[in-house]
C-alpha positions in Angstrom: -45.7 -46.0 -165.6 -43.1 -48.8 -164.5 -39.6 -48.2 -163.1 -37.1 -50.3 -163.8 -33.9 -48.8 -162.3 -33.2 -46.3 -159.6 -32.1 -43.5 -162.3 -36.1 -44.4 -164.0 -37.2 -42.9 -160.4 -34.7 -40.2 -160.6 -35.7 -39.2 -163.9 -39.3 -38.8 -162.6 -38.3 -36.9 -159.7 -36.2 -34.2 -162.2 -39.7 -34.2 -164.4 -41.6 -33.3 -161.5 -39.3 -30.0 -160.3 -37.5 -30.0 -157.1 -38.5 -26.4 -156.6 -42.3 -27.1 -157.3 -45.0 -26.8 -154.8 -48.3 -27.3 -154.4 -50.1 -26.1 -151.0 -52.4 -28.7 -148.9 -52.1 -32.0 -147.4 -55.1 -33.7 -149.3 -53.0 -35.5 -151.7 -50.4 -36.7 -149.0 -53.0 -38.2 -146.9 -54.9 -39.9 -149.5 -51.4 -41.3 -150.9 -50.7 -42.3 -147.4 -54.2 -44.2 -147.0 -53.8 -45.9 -150.0 -50.3 -47.1 -149.0 -52.1 -48.5 -145.8 -49.8 -45.8 -143.8 -52.1 -43.6 -141.9 -52.1 -46.4 -139.1 -48.3 -46.7 -139.4 -46.5 -49.8 -137.8 -43.9 -47.8 -136.0 -43.4 -44.9 -133.9 -43.1 -41.4 -135.4 -41.4 -38.3 -134.8 -41.7 -35.1 -136.9 -38.8 -32.6 -136.9 -39.8 -29.2 -137.7 -38.3 -25.5 -137.3 -35.6 -23.3 -139.3 -32.1 -24.5 -138.3 -31.0 -27.6 -136.5 -33.7 -29.8 -138.1 -31.3 -32.0 -139.7 -28.9 -32.1 -136.6 -31.7 -32.7 -134.0 -33.0 -35.8 -136.5 -29.9 -37.2 -136.4 -28.9 -37.0 -132.6 -32.5 -39.0 -132.2 -31.9 -41.6 -134.5 -28.4 -42.0 -133.3 -29.6 -42.6 -129.8 -32.4 -45.0 -130.5 -29.9 -47.0 -132.5 -27.1 -46.7 -130.0 -30.1 -48.3 -127.6 -30.7 -51.4 -130.2 -33.8 -49.7 -132.1 -34.2 -50.1 -135.8 -34.9 -46.1 -136.9 -35.9 -44.7 -140.3 -34.4 -41.5 -141.0 -35.8 -38.9 -143.3 -33.9 -35.7 -143.8 -33.9 -33.3 -146.8 -32.4 -31.6 -149.0 -30.1 -34.2 -150.5 -26.7 -33.4 -151.8 -25.7 -35.7 -154.4 -28.5 -37.9 -154.4 -31.7 -38.4 -153.2 -31.0 -41.8 -151.7 -29.5 -39.5 -148.7 -32.8 -38.5 -147.4 -34.1 -42.0 -147.1 -31.7 -44.1 -144.4 -32.4 -47.1 -141.8 -29.6 -47.3 -139.1 -27.3 -45.1 -141.0 -27.6 -46.8 -144.1 -29.2 -45.3 -147.8 -31.8 -47.3 -149.3 -30.2 -49.4 -151.3 -31.0 -48.4 -155.4 -32.7 -51.3 -156.2 -35.4 -50.9 -153.9 -36.3 -47.7 -155.5 -38.1 -48.7 -158.5 -40.2 -51.3 -156.8 -41.7 -48.7 -154.3 -41.8 -46.2 -156.7 -44.2 -48.2 -158.7 -46.3 -48.6 -155.8 -46.2 -45.1 -154.4 -47.1 -44.0 -158.4 -49.9 -46.5 -158.6 -51.3 -45.0 -155.3 -50.9 -41.7 -156.0 -49.8 -40.7 -159.8 -49.9 -36.7 -159.0 -47.6 -36.1 -155.9 -45.3 -33.3 -155.8 -41.5 -34.1 -155.6 -41.4 -33.8 -151.9 -44.7 -35.9 -151.5 -43.4 -38.5 -153.6 -40.0 -39.1 -151.9 -41.8 -38.4 -148.6 -44.4 -41.3 -149.8 -41.5 -43.3 -150.7 -39.6 -43.2 -147.7 -42.7 -44.2 -144.9 -43.3 -46.7 -147.3 -39.5 -48.4 -147.1 -39.5 -47.8 -143.6 -42.9 -50.0 -142.8 -41.4 -52.6 -145.2 -38.0 -52.8 -143.4 -39.7 -53.1 -140.2 -38.2 -50.1 -138.3 -39.2 -49.5 -134.6 -38.8 -45.5 -135.0 -39.4 -43.1 -138.0 -38.0 -39.2 -137.7 -38.8 -37.1 -140.0 -37.4 -33.7 -140.9 -40.1 -31.4 -142.2 -38.9 -29.9 -145.4 -40.5 -26.0 -145.2 -42.7 -25.0 -142.7 -45.2 -27.1 -141.3 -48.8 -26.0 -142.1 -48.6 -27.9 -145.6 -45.4 -29.7 -145.3 -45.7 -33.2 -147.1 -44.5 -34.5 -143.3 -47.1 -33.3 -141.4 -50.1 -35.6 -143.3 -48.4 -38.4 -141.3 -49.7 -39.5 -137.7 -47.1 -38.7 -135.3 -46.2 -39.5 -131.5 -44.4 -36.2 -131.2 -43.4 -33.1 -132.8 -40.0 -31.1 -132.3 -39.1 -27.6 -132.7 -36.1 -26.9 -133.2 -35.0 -22.7 -133.3 -37.2 -20.6 -135.5 -35.7 -17.8 -137.5 -35.9 -15.8 -140.7 -35.9 -18.1 -143.9 -38.2 -18.4 -146.7 -39.7 -15.2 -146.4 -41.4 -15.3 -150.1 -43.4 -18.3 -148.8 -43.9 -18.5 -145.4 -44.3 -14.7 -144.9 -42.4 -11.6 -144.0 -42.0 -11.8 -140.1 -41.1 -14.3 -137.9 -44.6 -14.4 -136.1 -45.8 -15.4 -140.0 -43.1 -18.2 -140.2 -43.4 -19.0 -136.3 -47.5 -19.4 -137.1 -46.9 -21.5 -140.2 -44.6 -23.8 -138.4 -46.6 -24.4 -135.3 -49.6 -25.7 -137.6 -47.3 -29.0 -137.0 -48.8 -29.6 -133.9 -51.5 -32.4 -133.3 -54.2 -32.2 -130.8 -53.3 -34.3 -128.2 -49.7 -35.0 -129.3 -47.0 -33.5 -127.0 -45.0 -30.9 -128.8 -41.1 -30.3 -127.6 -39.4 -27.2 -128.4 -35.8 -25.5 -128.1 -35.2 -21.9 -126.7 -37.0 -19.6 -128.7 -37.3 -15.7 -129.6 -40.4 -14.1 -127.9 -42.4 -13.6 -131.2 -41.8 -17.3 -132.4 -42.7 -18.9 -128.6 -45.6 -16.9 -128.3 -46.9 -18.5 -131.5 -46.3 -21.9 -130.4 -47.9 -21.7 -127.3 -51.0 -20.2 -128.9 -51.1 -22.6 -131.3 -50.8 -25.7 -128.7 -53.5 -23.9 -126.6 -55.7 -23.9 -129.8 -54.6 -27.3 -130.8 -55.1 -29.1 -127.2 -51.4 -30.0 -127.9 -48.8 -29.9 -124.7 -46.0 -27.9 -125.3 -42.6 -28.5 -123.3 -39.8 -26.0 -123.4 -36.6 -27.5 -123.1 -34.9 -24.6 -122.1 -34.7 -25.0 -118.6 -33.2 -28.7 -119.0 -29.4 -29.2 -118.6 -27.1 -29.7 -121.7 -25.4 -33.0 -122.8 -22.4 -33.1 -120.6 -20.8 -35.9 -123.2 -19.1 -35.5 -126.3 -21.0 -34.9 -129.6 -20.4 -36.1 -133.0 -21.4 -32.9 -134.4 -19.4 -29.8 -133.6 -20.4 -26.3 -132.5 -22.1 -25.2 -129.1 -25.2 -24.6 -130.9 -25.4 -28.7 -131.6 -25.7 -28.6 -127.2 -29.1 -26.8 -127.8 -30.1 -29.3 -130.5 -28.7 -32.2 -128.7 -30.6 -31.4 -125.8 -33.9 -31.1 -127.6 -33.2 -34.9 -129.1 -32.2 -36.2 -125.7 -36.0 -34.5 -123.8 -37.8 -36.2 -126.8 -36.4 -39.5 -126.5 -36.5 -39.6 -122.7 -40.2 -39.1 -123.2 -40.2 -42.2 -125.9 -38.7 -44.5 -124.4 -40.6 -44.4 -121.1 -44.2 -43.9 -123.3 -42.8 -46.9 -125.1 -41.0 -49.2 -122.4 -37.7 -48.5 -124.4 -34.2 -49.0 -123.0 -32.8 -45.7 -121.9 -29.4 -45.4 -120.1 -27.6 -42.5 -120.1 -24.5 -43.7 -120.7 -25.6 -45.9 -123.9 -27.6 -42.1 -125.2 -24.1 -40.5 -124.4 -22.9 -43.1 -127.1 -25.0 -42.4 -129.5 -24.7 -38.5 -129.3 -20.9 -39.4 -129.9 -21.8 -41.2 -133.1 -23.9 -38.3 -134.6 -22.6 -37.7 -138.1 -24.4 -35.4 -140.4 -22.3 -33.9 -143.6 -22.2 -29.9 -143.9 -22.7 -29.6 -140.5 -19.3 -27.9 -139.0 -17.5 -30.5 -140.8 -13.9 -30.7 -141.2 -12.2 -32.0 -144.2 -8.3 -32.5 -144.2 -6.4 -31.2 -147.1 -6.3 -34.0 -149.7 -6.3 -34.6 -153.2 -5.2 -30.6 -154.0 -8.2 -29.4 -151.4 -7.2 -26.9 -148.8 -8.0 -27.8 -145.1 -11.8 -27.1 -145.0 -14.7 -26.5 -142.5 -18.2 -26.9 -144.6 -21.3 -25.3 -142.8 -24.5 -24.9 -144.5 -25.0 -21.7 -142.6 -27.5 -20.1 -145.2 -29.8 -17.7 -143.2 -29.1 -15.0 -139.9 -29.7 -17.4 -137.2 -27.5 -20.3 -139.0 -24.9 -17.8 -139.5 -24.7 -16.1 -136.0 -24.2 -20.2 -134.9 -21.9 -20.5 -137.8 -19.8 -17.6 -136.1 -20.0 -18.2 -132.6 -18.6 -21.8 -133.5 -15.7 -20.4 -135.5 -14.8 -18.2 -132.3 -15.2 -20.8 -130.1 -13.0 -23.2 -131.8 -10.3 -20.7 -131.9 -10.2 -20.7 -135.9 -9.0 -17.8 -137.8 -9.7 -18.6 -141.5 -7.0 -18.4 -143.8 -10.0 -17.7 -146.6 -14.0 -18.0 -146.7 -16.0 -19.3 -149.7 -19.7 -18.0 -149.1 -22.8 -18.0 -152.1 -26.5 -18.1 -151.3 -29.5 -18.0 -153.5 -31.1 -15.1 -155.2 -34.3 -15.5 -153.6 -32.7 -15.0 -149.8 -32.7 -11.8 -147.8 -29.2 -11.2 -148.0 -29.3 -7.7 -146.5 -29.2 -9.3 -142.9 -26.7 -12.1 -143.6 -24.1 -9.5 -145.0 -22.7 -8.5 -141.6 -22.3 -12.0 -140.3 -20.3 -13.2 -143.3 -18.1 -9.9 -143.2 -17.4 -10.8 -139.3 -16.7 -14.3 -140.1 -14.5 -13.6 -142.8 -12.8 -10.6 -140.7 -9.9 -9.8 -142.9 -9.3 -13.2 -145.0 -10.1 -13.2 -148.5 -13.5 -13.7 -149.6 -14.3 -15.7 -152.8 -17.9 -15.5 -154.1 -18.5 -18.4 -156.7 -22.1 -18.7 -158.6 -23.6 -21.7 -157.6 -24.0 -23.7 -160.8 -27.1 -25.4 -162.3 -29.5 -24.1 -160.2 -32.2 -21.3 -161.5 -32.5 -19.6 -158.0 -29.0 -18.9 -157.6 -27.6 -15.6 -156.9 -24.9 -13.9 -159.4 -21.4 -14.4 -157.8 -20.2 -11.0 -158.9 -23.6 -9.5 -157.5 -23.4 -10.6 -154.4 -19.5 -10.0 -154.0 -20.2 -6.2 -154.8 -22.5 -6.6 -151.5 -20.1 -8.0 -149.6 -17.4 -5.9 -150.3 -18.7 -2.6 -148.8 -17.0 -1.9 -145.6 -14.4 -4.4 -146.1 -12.0 -1.6 -146.8 -8.7 -3.4 -148.8 -9.5 -7.2 -147.9 -10.0 -9.1 -151.0 -13.6 -9.8 -151.8 -13.5 -11.5 -155.4 -16.3 -13.4 -157.3 -15.5 -16.8 -159.1 -17.4 -18.2 -161.8 -17.3 -22.0 -160.5 -16.5 -23.4 -156.5 -13.8 -25.2 -158.1 -12.1 -22.4 -159.4 -12.5 -20.8 -155.7 -10.8 -24.0 -154.1 -7.5 -23.4 -156.2 -7.9 -19.8 -155.7 -7.8 -20.4 -151.5 -5.6 -22.7 -151.4 -2.5 -20.8 -152.0 -3.6 -18.6 -148.5 -3.3 -21.5 -146.1 -0.3 -21.5 -143.8 2.5 -24.1 -144.2 2.4 -23.7 -140.0 -1.1 -24.5 -137.8 -3.2 -25.1 -140.7 -5.9 -26.7 -138.8 -6.3 -23.1 -137.0 -6.4 -21.7 -140.3 -8.8 -23.7 -142.7 -10.9 -22.2 -145.2 -14.2 -21.9 -144.3 -17.0 -23.0 -147.0 -20.3 -22.1 -146.1 -23.6 -20.6 -147.4 -26.1 -22.4 -149.4 -27.3 -26.3 -149.0 -26.9 -26.2 -152.7 -22.9 -24.9 -152.7 -22.4 -27.5 -150.1 -24.0 -29.7 -152.7 -21.7 -28.9 -155.8 -18.6 -29.2 -153.3 -20.0 -32.6 -152.9 -20.7 -33.6 -156.1 -17.1 -32.4 -157.1 -15.4 -34.5 -154.0 -18.0 -37.6 -153.6 -15.6 -39.0 -150.9 -16.0 -36.7 -148.2 -20.1 -37.0 -148.5 -19.7 -39.5 -145.6 -16.5 -38.8 -144.3 -16.5 -38.7 -140.5 -15.4 -35.6 -138.4 -11.8 -35.8 -137.7 
């Protein structure tokens, strides 16, 4: 099979199936070996956890770039195009590079899954671009995640919480145990503050594997401005700075506090408390991909910290999520504001909006809880609730599944790379 265009690569990925998983690391290790990447020409950091992986990856990437390093950033999922997942110095890999790289991956390993194929292609792109540092966000879990097949110089654990229970297990201990397996013998691991159960798992696995676990909870928060909003981002920025300080010392890279501060301030990652001003018929919006209890708790705190009183809330999620623990957060975030619940389009895992709205309506009294067939209809409905005065304090909150945000970015692609305002 030969690829002649990015569309050919996209067609191949679609045929593999976004949600298809085949646990095990042998395919990925064999692919990396065939591609000559088991001894990579760059330093690699893996970011594992439940919430904050993308933000921490972005902070670390931006700090390294501010110090003059060439950085490859690998994140997931994407909103509009797989090209978002592979960036070099903040720029998406050019579309004309995808078919050449995809040919090499296919020749080396024709039986990779969707995520494995993208991971191998991204790492190959980074090697050919001559990057100094690669920051890899794990996809799901840690034990069998494709990114765990790659040799790394450090592993970072962002806060671990309840998510993907049907795959990783029904308890926090199950989930943390799976993610902890990303540790490698002799490789330092850095962790954000964790709940006791999760921290116990990390400590136990570190001892079993001979990996030093470095806790960052006692380190001071960065006091500089952050490009990503919300008090929880201080936790992610602190974790990124902790691993950056260690990497810079180990590899004799420049490391200046004022330069690191500029890097943190320059960080931008779509869908993380992202403000979208009113434009082209859209109401003023705040987008956030809070889709599990831990993420919703952080989002609720960020809304309160910013003294925001939402004019309306749009929320939806996937049917395989444990919705019961999320309901109280959504109700509190919405308060008395109208709550609109669309069904995420073109997603086999989407929860039906009418069913979700019924669950959310319980205990809300006279407050509006309304299912809508599509996100576009929900956006039109909410616009009428935004007051003419002080609209910035009364935006519409669009939160929940990253696939809901992906639908928004497909409708309004100009907002995907928009800087925070």
